[in-house]
N, C-alpha and C positions, 0 to 999 in steps of 0.2 A: 811260732805260734800255730794252732793249727787252722789250716786254710779254709777249711769249711766254717769252722766259727767263726771268722773272720769276714767270710762272702755272706752267710746268714745273717750276721748282726749287721751291716750293710745293707742287704736285701730287707732286713724288718726296720730300720731307719726309714728308708725309701718309701715303703709300702704305710707306716705309720703316717710318713709326712702327707701324703694324697690323699690317704682316709681322711686326716684332720684337715686338710681342705676339702674333700666330698663333703664333709659334715657341716660346711658353712662357717667353720671357725676362723678360718684365713680371709686375709683380706681379696686374696684374687681365688678365684674357681679354680680344681682341679686340671680342667680342661686347658687351661694356658700352657701347663707344664706337659702336655704331649706333645713329643717330638713328630709325629705323623702329622699333627693339625698344620706343621709349617711346609709338609710336602702339599698339604690340601689346598694352603695359601697363596702357593705362588702364583698359580694361573691368576687368580684375582686381581693377585697384587700388581702382575705386570700388564695385565688387561685394561682394567677398571683405576689400580692405584689404591685398591680398597681391599681390604681384609675380607675372606667370607664369613658370614654368618658369624660365630661366637669366638674366631679365630682373631687373636692379638700378636702383636708383634714379638711377643715371648716367645711365641711358638716358634716361628721363625728361627730367633734366635738361640733355641733350644737344640731344635732339630740341626742347624749349623756346628753346635758344638758337640753334638752326637757325632755326626761326620768327622770333625777334627778328632773327636777321641775314636773311631774305627779306625781310622788312617794311621793311628798311632797305636792301637793296643788291641784292633781288631774288634769284634761285637761283645766287648766288654759291658757295653751298656745291657745288654740282653740276659747278661749273665750274673752281674753283679746289682743293677739299678732297677730294670723295668720290672714292675708289680705284679703284671699279668704274666711276666717270665717266671718270676717266685711262685706264684701260685698254682699255675703249671706243673715246676719241680716240684714242689711240698706234696702235691696230690700222688705224681710219679713215686715218690720215698713213698707216701703211705701205700699205695699199689704194690710196691717192694714187699713191703710188710707181710701182705696178703698173699701175693702171687707166689705158688711153689716154683713155677716158672711161667713167666711171663709169655703171652703169645707172640710171636714173630712175626712183623709184614717182611716179605722175602728183600732181599738186599737190593734185587732189580726194580722189585716193585715200588720199594722205598726211596729209590734215586730219582726216578721218574714225578715220583706224588710231590719231589721238594720242589720240582718247577712251576705246581700249581699256585704258589705264591704270587707270580708274576702276571697270568691273567686276573688274578684277585687284584692286584696294583692297578693295573689297565682298567678295571670295571671301575674299580671306587673312584678312581681318578676321572674317568671319560663321564660318569654322572655327575661326581660334586661338580666337574665343570662346569657342566651342561647347565645344570640345573642350579648351580650357585647356591648349591645347599648341602650340609653335612650328611649326605644321604646314608654313609655307612655307619651311623650314629646305631641305627635299630641292629645293626649286625657284628657289631664291636664290640668282644667281651668287655673291654677296660672301660668302656664307656657305660655298658651297659649296669657291670657290677659297683661301680663308683658312683653312678649318679642314682644307684638304686630304681631303678627303673624308669629315669624320669623322662623328661620333653626329649620327644624323636624316637623313643622305642617302640615295638611294634608288638606288646604284647604277647601273644603265645609266639610268635616268630622271634623274639630275645630271648624268652623263655627256653626256648628249642636250641637257638645257638648256645647260651649257656649250659644245656644238656650236653649238647655236642661238645663244647670246651673240656667240660668235667669228664666226661668220658672216655673221650679220645683221648685226656691226660691220662687216665687210668690205664688204659688198655697200650698205649704208645707212649713214650717217655716224650715231654716237649712237642703233642703233636699240631697246637695249634703255631708254635713257632717255627716247627718244622716245615710244613705244608701252606699255612694260609694267612701267615702273619704279613701285612704289606710293608711295613718297615724293613722286616728280616729283606724283603725282596730289593729294597732301595739301598740299603746299606750292602748288601753283598759285594758289589763291584769294590766298593771302599775296603772291607774285610780281607779281599783277596790279596791286597797291598798292602796290609797289616804290618809297621815294622816289627811291633814286638810279638813275639811269636814262641811257641814251644818247639825247641828241638830236640832230638833223640840221638844218644850218643851210640852209635854203630857196633862197635867194639865190646861196650860194658853192657849192653843189652843182652838178657837172657832168654827173650821171646815168651815171657810168662803168661804173656796177655792179660795180666790185672789192669792196665790203663785203657785197653778194651772195654772192658767189662765198666769200668767208672764213668765212660763218656756218656752224656744225656743223649749226645746227637747221633750216637751209634758211629762215629768216627773210629777208625783203626789208629790210634798214635801209632801203634808199636809197628805198623807198615811204611811211616813216612821219616824221612830224615828231616824234615821240617813241616811243622803241621800249619798249612798255608789254606787248609779247606775253609770256602767262606762261612760255613755253621759253625768254626769254634768260638767258642766266647770268652775262651782262655778263663775258664771257671778253676782251673789247676788241680780238678779234680784227680786225674792220671797223673802229674806228677807227684800228686799226696801219695796215691796207689804204689807207686813203682818203689819195689824194695831196694832197688840199688842206688846208691847216693851218686848224685849230679850225671843219672843217665838219662833223665829226663830235667832238660833245664828251660829257664824263659830267659829268651837272649832278643838282642835286636839283631834281624835278618838272620 
C-alpha cells in the first residue's frame, strides 16, 4: 500500500475528529485532546491537586500515551496524528508545486533555530504555572484555528500568529514544528531513544540522495546508519522514495 496515502488517510481522520469536536458536535471539547495540555496541567496538579483552567485528566492521559508512543516509535504522533503538523505539511506540499526552487535556510542556521522551541517551552510553562491560566492560547496556532478565534485569543496578535504559521510553512517545511512547537521540545528526549527507527543498509545504498530530498525536516537519512535524530517523525517518506529494495528499513533499534 502507498505509505503516503495511508499516512494522509490517518491525518485526515484525526483532523476530521478534532474539527468535529471544535464545532461543538461532541460531548467533549477539542482542548481535552491536546497532549500539551497535559504538560501544562502537571504543575497545578502537583501543587494544588487541581487541573489548570480548562484542562482535564484526559489531557494528562493523552500526553502520557503520546510519551509512550514516542519512546516506542519516535515522534510518529507529529507525522501521523497531529492536526497542526498535518496542516503545516499540506501547506508545504502546496508550496512545492509553486516554488521552482524553494529558498533554503543555511544548514548551520537551521540547526541553531531548532533550539528555539526550548525557550518557547520554558516561557509557556513559566507563565502558565505562575499565572494559573493558559496564557499560550493566544499564540497557539492549534487553539486559534480550531477555536475559531475563541476565548483567550488576542485579536490581531493571534491573526499575526496564524500568518506567521502559514507563511513560515510556505517558505520552510514544518516551520512551526521545527522551530517553535513546545510539545516537540518535550518529546525530543523520548524521541532520541525511540525503539522503532529507520535503518540504512550501507552496502546496498547507491548514494542517490532521493531519501534526503523527501524528508520534511531536512534530515539526511543517506548519511546515517540509524535515523536517530530527535526530529524524525517516522513518516516513511524516505523509505518510499528509496529505489533500492530493503535499503531503508523500519527496524527495532
